[in-house]
C-alpha positions in Angstrom: -12.4 33.4 1.9 -11.6 29.7 2.3 -13.1 29.8 5.7 -16.3 31.2 4.3 -16.6 28.1 2.1 -15.8 25.6 4.8 -17.7 26.8 7.9 -21.4 26.7 6.7 -21.4 23.1 5.6 -19.3 22.1 8.6 -22.0 23.4 10.9 -24.5 21.0 9.4 -22.3 17.9 9.0 -20.5 16.4 12.0 -18.4 14.2 9.7 -17.1 17.2 7.9 -16.4 19.0 11.2 -14.4 16.0 12.3 -12.4 15.8 9.1 -11.5 19.5 9.4 -10.4 19.1 13.0 -8.3 15.9 12.2 -6.8 17.8 9.2 -5.7 20.7 11.4 -4.3 18.5 14.2 -2.5 16.3 11.7 -0.9 19.2 9.9 0.2 20.6 13.3 1.8 17.3 14.2 3.5 17.0 10.9 5.2 20.4 11.5 6.2 19.8 15.1 7.6 16.2 15.1 11.3 16.1 14.0 11.0 13.1 11.7 7.9 14.3 10.0 9.2 17.9 9.8 11.8 16.8 7.3 9.2 15.8 4.7 8.7 18.5 2.1 5.5 20.5 2.2 4.3 19.0 -1.1 4.6 15.5 0.2 3.0 16.4 3.5 -0.1 17.7 1.6 -0.2 14.5 -0.5 0.2 12.2 2.6 -2.3 14.0 4.7 -4.9 14.4 1.9 -4.8 10.7 1.1 -4.8 9.6 4.7 -7.6 11.9 5.8 -9.8 11.4 2.8 -9.5 7.6 3.2 -10.6 7.9 6.8 -13.5 10.1 5.9 -14.6 7.8 3.1 -14.5 4.8 5.5 -16.6 6.6 8.2 -19.0 8.0 5.5 -19.7 4.4 4.3 -20.5 3.3 7.9 -22.9 6.2 8.3 -24.7 5.4 5.0 -25.0 1.7 5.8 -26.4 2.6 9.3 -29.0 4.9 7.7 -30.2 2.2 5.3 -31.1 -0.3 8.0 
């Protein structure tokens, strides 16, 4: 059900597709690296959500400024 919510908008928006891919890769890295694997799952979610949403907000602003010119 979650995939049904994410996939249609991701087909239309490349930024959203990139954010989804970065999220999946980052989550995989956090589970495989020994140092990051020791972090509890709750903190992993908080860290990844903050980091990835910040990156997406940064790139979203760049795209909006480019569209205004």
